C-alpha positions as CSV (number, residue, x, y, z in Angstrom):
1,M,-1.2,-29.4,5.7
2,S,-0.3,-28.6,2.1
3,V,-2.5,-27.6,-0.9
4,P,-3.5,-30.9,-2.7
5,S,-2.3,-31.5,-6.2
6,V,-4.9,-31.2,-9.0
7,T,-2.7,-33.1,-11.5
8,G,-4.6,-35.9,-13.2
9,R,-7.9,-35.2,-11.4
10,T,-10.6,-35.0,-14.0
11,F,-14.3,-35.8,-14.2
12,E,-16.9,-36.1,-16.9
13,G,-19.1,-32.9,-16.9
14,V,-22.0,-31.5,-18.9
15,S,-21.0,-28.6,-21.1
16,R,-23.5,-25.7,-21.1
17,D,-23.9,-23.1,-23.9
18,D,-22.5,-20.4,-21.6
19,G,-19.2,-22.3,-21.1
20,S,-20.0,-23.6,-17.6
21,I,-19.8,-27.2,-16.6
22,G,-22.6,-29.1,-14.8
23,V,-21.9,-32.1,-12.5
24,R,-25.6,-33.0,-12.6
25,D,-28.1,-32.8,-15.5
26,N,-31.5,-32.2,-14.1
27,V,-34.6,-30.3,-15.0
28,L,-35.8,-27.8,-12.4
29,V,-39.5,-27.6,-11.6
30,L,-39.7,-24.1,-10.1
31,P,-42.8,-22.8,-8.3
32,S,-43.0,-19.1,-8.7
33,V,-45.1,-18.9,-5.5
34,I,-45.7,-20.8,-2.3
35,C,-49.2,-21.7,-3.6
36,S,-47.8,-23.8,-6.4
37,H,-45.0,-25.6,-4.7
38,I,-47.1,-28.8,-4.0
39,V,-48.0,-29.0,-7.7
40,A,-44.3,-28.5,-8.5
41,D,-43.3,-31.3,-6.1
42,R,-45.9,-33.7,-7.7
43,I,-44.6,-33.0,-11.2
44,A,-41.0,-33.6,-10.2
45,T,-41.8,-36.8,-8.4
46,R,-43.2,-38.3,-11.6
47,V,-40.3,-37.4,-13.9
48,D,-36.9,-39.0,-13.7
49,N,-34.1,-36.4,-13.5
50,A,-36.5,-33.6,-12.4
51,V,-36.1,-31.8,-9.1
52,S,-38.3,-29.3,-7.4
53,A,-37.6,-26.3,-5.1
54,P,-40.4,-25.8,-2.6
55,H,-40.4,-22.5,-0.8
56,D,-42.7,-20.0,0.9
57,H,-42.0,-16.9,-1.2
58,G,-43.5,-15.1,-4.3
59,C,-46.6,-13.7,-2.7
60,A,-47.2,-10.5,-0.7
61,Q,-43.5,-9.7,-0.5
62,L,-42.4,-6.1,-0.4
63,G,-39.8,-4.2,-2.4
64,A,-36.3,-5.6,-1.9
65,D,-37.6,-9.0,-0.8
66,N,-39.7,-9.3,-3.9
67,E,-36.8,-8.4,-6.1
68,Q,-34.4,-10.7,-4.3
69,T,-36.7,-13.7,-4.7
70,R,-37.1,-13.0,-8.4
71,R,-33.4,-12.6,-8.8
72,T,-32.8,-15.9,-7.0
73,F,-35.3,-17.7,-9.3
74,L,-33.6,-16.5,-12.4
75,S,-30.1,-17.3,-11.2
76,L,-31.1,-20.8,-10.0
77,A,-32.5,-21.7,-13.4
78,Q,-29.1,-20.8,-14.9
79,N,-27.1,-23.0,-12.6
80,P,-24.9,-25.3,-14.6
81,N,-26.5,-28.4,-13.1
82,I,-29.8,-27.5,-14.6
83,A,-30.7,-28.5,-18.2
84,G,-34.0,-26.6,-18.3
85,T,-36.8,-25.2,-16.1
86,V,-40.5,-25.6,-15.8
87,V,-41.9,-22.6,-14.0
88,V,-45.2,-23.3,-12.3
89,G,-47.4,-20.5,-11.0
90,L,-50.8,-20.1,-9.5
91,G,-51.9,-17.1,-11.5
92,C,-52.5,-14.3,-9.0
93,E,-49.1,-14.0,-7.4
94,E,-46.7,-11.0,-7.2
95,I,-44.0,-12.9,-9.1
96,Q,-45.8,-14.1,-12.2
97,S,-44.6,-17.4,-13.7
98,A,-45.0,-16.0,-17.2
99,D,-42.7,-13.1,-16.4
100,V,-40.0,-15.4,-14.9
101,A,-40.3,-17.7,-17.9
102,G,-40.1,-14.8,-20.3
103,E,-36.9,-13.5,-18.7
104,L,-35.3,-17.0,-18.7
105,E,-36.2,-17.4,-22.4
106,S,-34.4,-14.1,-23.1
107,R,-31.4,-15.5,-21.4
108,N,-31.5,-18.6,-23.7
109,V,-32.5,-20.9,-20.8
110,P,-34.7,-23.9,-22.0
111,V,-38.0,-23.1,-20.3
112,R,-41.7,-24.1,-20.1
113,E,-44.4,-22.3,-18.2
114,L,-47.8,-23.0,-16.9
115,S,-50.1,-21.8,-14.1
116,I,-52.7,-23.6,-12.1
117,Q,-55.4,-21.1,-12.8
118,G,-54.4,-20.8,-16.4
119,V,-54.8,-24.5,-17.3
120,G,-57.9,-25.2,-15.3
121,G,-56.8,-26.6,-11.9
122,T,-54.4,-28.7,-10.0
123,D,-54.8,-32.0,-11.7
124,E,-54.5,-30.6,-15.2
125,C,-51.5,-28.5,-14.1
126,V,-49.7,-31.6,-12.8
127,E,-50.4,-33.6,-16.0
128,R,-49.3,-30.8,-18.3
129,G,-46.3,-30.1,-16.1
130,V,-45.2,-33.7,-16.3
131,D,-45.4,-33.5,-20.1
132,A,-43.3,-30.2,-20.1
133,A,-40.7,-31.6,-17.7
134,S,-40.5,-34.9,-19.6
135,D,-40.0,-32.9,-22.8
136,L,-37.1,-30.9,-21.3
137,V,-35.5,-34.1,-19.9
138,S,-35.6,-35.8,-23.3
139,S,-34.0,-32.7,-24.9
140,R,-31.0,-32.7,-22.6
141,R,-27.5,-33.0,-24.0
142,T,-26.3,-36.6,-24.0
143,D,-22.6,-35.9,-24.5
144,R,-20.1,-35.5,-21.7
145,S,-16.7,-33.8,-21.8
146,D,-13.5,-34.1,-19.8
147,A,-13.4,-31.4,-17.1
148,T,-10.7,-30.4,-14.6
149,I,-10.7,-28.9,-11.1
150,G,-10.5,-25.5,-12.8
151,D,-14.0,-26.1,-14.2
152,L,-15.5,-26.3,-10.7
153,T,-17.4,-23.5,-9.0
154,L,-17.1,-24.7,-5.5
155,G,-19.6,-23.4,-3.0
156,I,-18.6,-23.3,0.7
157,V,-20.7,-22.8,3.8
158,S,-19.4,-23.4,7.3
159,S,-22.5,-23.2,9.4
160,D,-20.9,-22.9,12.9
161,L,-17.8,-21.6,14.5
162,D,-17.3,-24.4,17.0
163,A,-13.7,-25.3,17.9
164,S,-13.7,-28.5,15.8
165,T,-14.9,-26.5,12.8
166,V,-12.5,-23.6,13.1
167,D,-9.4,-25.7,14.1
168,V,-10.0,-29.0,12.2
169,A,-12.5,-28.9,9.4
170,D,-12.3,-25.3,8.1
171,P,-8.5,-25.5,7.4
172,L,-9.0,-28.7,5.4
173,V,-11.7,-27.1,3.3
174,G,-9.5,-24.0,2.9
175,H,-6.7,-26.0,1.4
176,V,-9.1,-27.5,-1.2
177,A,-10.5,-24.0,-1.9
178,R,-6.9,-22.8,-2.6
179,A,-6.4,-25.7,-5.0
180,V,-9.5,-24.9,-6.9
181,V,-8.6,-21.2,-7.3
182,A,-5.0,-22.1,-8.2
183,A,-6.4,-24.4,-11.0
184,G,-8.4,-21.6,-12.4
185,G,-11.7,-22.4,-10.8
186,R,-14.1,-20.3,-8.7
187,V,-14.9,-20.5,-5.0
188,V,-18.1,-18.9,-3.7
189,V,-18.6,-18.6,0.0
190,A,-21.5,-17.8,2.3
191,G,-21.4,-16.5,5.8
192,N,-22.1,-12.7,6.0
193,E,-21.9,-12.8,9.8
194,R,-18.1,-13.2,9.3
195,V,-17.9,-10.3,6.9
196,V,-19.9,-7.9,9.1
197,A,-17.9,-8.8,12.2
198,H,-14.6,-8.1,10.4
199,S,-15.6,-5.7,7.6
200,E,-12.4,-3.6,7.7
201,A,-10.2,-6.7,7.4
202,V,-12.3,-8.1,4.6
203,R,-12.1,-4.7,2.8
204,E,-8.3,-4.8,2.9
205,T,-8.3,-8.1,1.1
206,T,-11.0,-7.3,-1.5
207,D,-10.2,-6.2,-5.0
208,E,-10.7,-2.4,-5.5
209,T,-13.4,-3.1,-8.1
210,A,-15.4,-5.1,-5.6
211,R,-15.1,-2.7,-2.6
212,D,-18.3,-0.8,-3.4
213,S,-20.2,-4.0,-3.4
214,L,-18.6,-4.9,-0.1
215,D,-19.6,-1.6,1.4
216,D,-23.2,-2.2,0.2
217,L,-23.2,-5.5,2.0
218,V,-22.0,-4.0,5.2
219,A,-24.5,-1.2,4.9
220,R,-27.4,-3.6,4.5
221,H,-26.6,-5.3,7.8
222,D,-25.4,-2.2,9.7
223,G,-27.4,-1.8,12.9
224,H,-29.3,-5.1,12.5
225,P,-28.5,-7.9,14.9
226,P,-27.6,-11.1,13.1
227,R,-30.4,-13.6,13.1
228,A,-27.9,-16.4,13.4
229,T,-27.0,-15.1,16.8
230,R,-24.6,-17.9,17.7
231,V,-22.5,-17.5,14.6
232,G,-22.6,-13.7,14.7
233,R,-21.6,-13.7,18.4
234,F,-18.7,-16.2,17.8
235,A,-17.6,-14.3,14.7
236,R,-17.1,-11.1,16.8
237,K,-15.1,-13.0,19.5
238,R,-12.8,-14.8,17.1
239,S,-10.1,-13.3,14.8
240,F,-10.6,-12.6,11.1
241,E,-8.0,-15.3,10.3
242,E,-10.0,-17.9,12.4
243,V,-13.4,-17.2,11.0
244,T,-12.2,-17.3,7.3
245,R,-10.1,-20.4,7.3
246,S,-12.6,-22.3,5.1
247,W,-12.1,-19.6,2.4
248,G,-8.6,-20.8,1.7
249,T,-7.5,-17.4,0.4
250,R,-8.6,-14.0,1.6
251,D,-8.1,-12.3,-1.7
252,V,-11.7,-11.5,-2.6
253,S,-12.4,-11.0,-6.3
254,E,-16.2,-10.3,-6.1
255,V,-18.9,-9.5,-3.6
256,L,-22.4,-10.7,-4.6
257,A,-25.9,-9.8,-3.4
258,Y,-28.1,-12.7,-2.4
259,G,-29.4,-14.5,-5.5
260,E,-26.8,-12.8,-7.8
261,R,-24.7,-14.9,-10.2
262,A,-20.9,-14.8,-10.0
263,S,-19.3,-13.0,-13.0
264,V,-15.6,-13.6,-12.3
265,S,-14.2,-16.5,-14.2
266,E,-11.9,-17.5,-11.4
267,G,-11.0,-16.5,-7.8
268,L,-13.0,-16.1,-4.6
269,A,-16.5,-14.5,-4.4
270,L,-18.3,-13.6,-1.2
271,V,-22.1,-14.0,-1.2
272,D,-24.3,-11.9,1.1
273,A,-25.9,-15.0,2.6
274,P,-26.2,-16.1,6.2
275,S,-24.5,-19.3,7.5
276,R,-27.9,-21.1,7.9
277,F,-27.6,-24.1,5.6
278,G,-30.7,-23.9,3.5
279,E,-30.5,-20.2,2.8
280,A,-26.7,-20.3,2.2
281,T,-26.8,-23.2,-0.2
282,T,-29.6,-21.7,-2.3
283,A,-27.5,-18.5,-2.6
284,L,-24.4,-20.5,-3.5
285,A,-26.4,-22.4,-6.2
286,A,-27.7,-19.1,-7.5
287,A,-24.1,-17.8,-7.6
288,G,-23.3,-20.7,-9.9
289,A,-21.8,-23.4,-7.6
290,N,-22.0,-26.8,-9.2
291,V,-20.9,-28.6,-6.0
292,V,-21.0,-27.4,-2.3
293,V,-18.9,-28.3,0.7
294,H,-20.8,-27.9,4.0
295,V,-18.9,-27.8,7.2
296,T,-21.0,-28.8,10.1
297,G,-20.0,-29.4,13.7
298,D,-23.4,-30.7,14.8
299,G,-24.2,-32.8,11.8
300,I,-26.9,-31.0,9.7
301,L,-28.0,-33.8,7.4
302,A,-29.8,-32.1,4.5
303,G,-28.6,-31.6,1.0
304,H,-30.0,-29.4,-1.7
305,P,-32.1,-30.1,-4.8
306,L,-29.9,-28.3,-7.3
307,V,-26.3,-29.2,-6.1
308,P,-24.6,-32.1,-4.5
309,V,-23.5,-31.3,-1.0
310,V,-20.4,-32.9,0.5
311,K,-20.7,-32.9,4.3
312,V,-17.5,-32.4,6.3
313,T,-17.2,-32.4,10.1
314,G,-14.3,-31.9,12.4
315,D,-16.2,-33.2,15.4
316,P,-15.4,-36.9,16.2
317,G,-18.6,-37.3,18.2
318,T,-20.7,-36.1,15.2
319,A,-18.8,-38.4,12.8
320,A,-19.3,-41.4,15.1
321,A,-23.0,-40.6,15.6
322,L,-23.7,-40.1,11.9
323,P,-21.3,-42.4,10.0
324,D,-23.8,-42.8,7.1
325,D,-24.4,-39.1,6.7
326,I,-21.0,-37.5,6.9
327,D,-18.9,-37.7,3.7
328,V,-15.5,-36.6,5.2
329,E,-14.4,-36.7,8.8
330,A,-11.8,-34.0,8.8
331,A,-9.9,-35.4,11.8
332,N,-9.0,-38.5,9.9
333,A,-8.6,-37.0,6.4
334,D,-6.3,-34.7,4.6
335,A,-7.0,-32.2,1.8
336,D,-6.2,-34.8,-0.9
337,D,-8.9,-37.0,0.6
338,L,-11.5,-34.2,0.4
339,L,-10.5,-33.2,-3.1
340,E,-10.7,-36.8,-4.2
341,T,-14.3,-37.0,-2.8
342,L,-15.2,-33.8,-4.6
343,V,-13.9,-35.2,-7.9
344,A,-15.8,-38.5,-7.4
345,V,-19.1,-36.6,-6.6
346,A,-18.5,-34.3,-9.7
347,N,-18.1,-37.5,-11.7
348,G,-21.5,-38.7,-10.7
349,E,-21.0,-40.5,-7.5
350,R,-23.8,-39.6,-5.1
351,C,-22.9,-37.8,-1.9
352,R,-24.5,-39.0,1.4
353,A,-27.3,-36.5,1.3
354,E,-28.2,-37.6,-2.2
355,E,-28.1,-41.2,-1.2
356,H,-30.7,-40.5,1.4
357,G,-32.8,-38.2,-0.7
358,L,-32.5,-35.4,1.9
359,T,-32.9,-31.8,0.6
360,E,-33.5,-28.4,2.0
361,F,-34.4,-25.3,0.0
362,A,-34.8,-21.8,1.5
363,I,-34.4,-18.2,0.4
364,T,-33.4,-15.6,2.9
365,R,-35.6,-12.6,3.6
366,V,-34.7,-9.0,3.7
367,G,-37.6,-7.8,5.7
368,P,-41.2,-8.7,6.7
369,S,-43.8,-10.0,4.2
370,M,-47.5,-9.1,4.2
């Protein structure tokens, strides 16, 4: 299988002030705490082109977990698919909505903020939130610009290491990843179980400037059994080459903590995120991915509120059982087919998860919460 040609493959993207390109143009209604996520959902439901990100974080978290959640919030609001953010708080949480909004404003992110306690209750917060989200939606940029494959930040998560994934689907995705990098784009990949299982091999392929960050990643997981036990176990049994086929290239330009934004303008970045779909895709969106490819042997159906998710499977049984939920059946497709699908989705065509309105949002945890 050869690397697909990127010649002539363009899409209409949304140019952001930081130079990034969005493939969607939505307003994010972001609850700063679990206690406000229902209000955030109600606001987003009433406003076209608004999305919410319900979660169970922001209250009674300790140290590194608290900082990781905050970092993730800030990075998600800067995703190129997001035109602006309404931060919704309760009023007594650890991560205060006003603090998040203030930091976003300092980063030139269009933002509005309100809290349930601050405005007088749930109903009033919903009404004011609808007004704030509507205002940000109406202020979005209406122009589109021609964009190329090199303008993509492609997120990749391969959530299992089944034979159909490793031998069929991952190589297909890897060829597309190589094409994106060759065109000057970025690829961000999740799956820290693979990195921990083969840390020395990963280190040999990582740029010298990123090795300290890689060492930090390995140290964070040293001595801790992987929560995704199946992936972690399979990663140790398989070779480095096998478990990294979806990366396309093993030349790592950057290693990111969970919730951190990618800073390299092109190349491959590793994200310290597990292979579990919800947590991985949130981390990829925080890193800056504007579209995500999810390889799934068993057919995980969910998408993500911030980024379109293209589902790829190498398992014929999964493809046959879920024909309306899988975007690309790897056994009957080549890399050109997958790249063409990605371009169509970047150009506004809805992927299968978007068609069904299926989303999953999760933030990984460092340790226990109180």
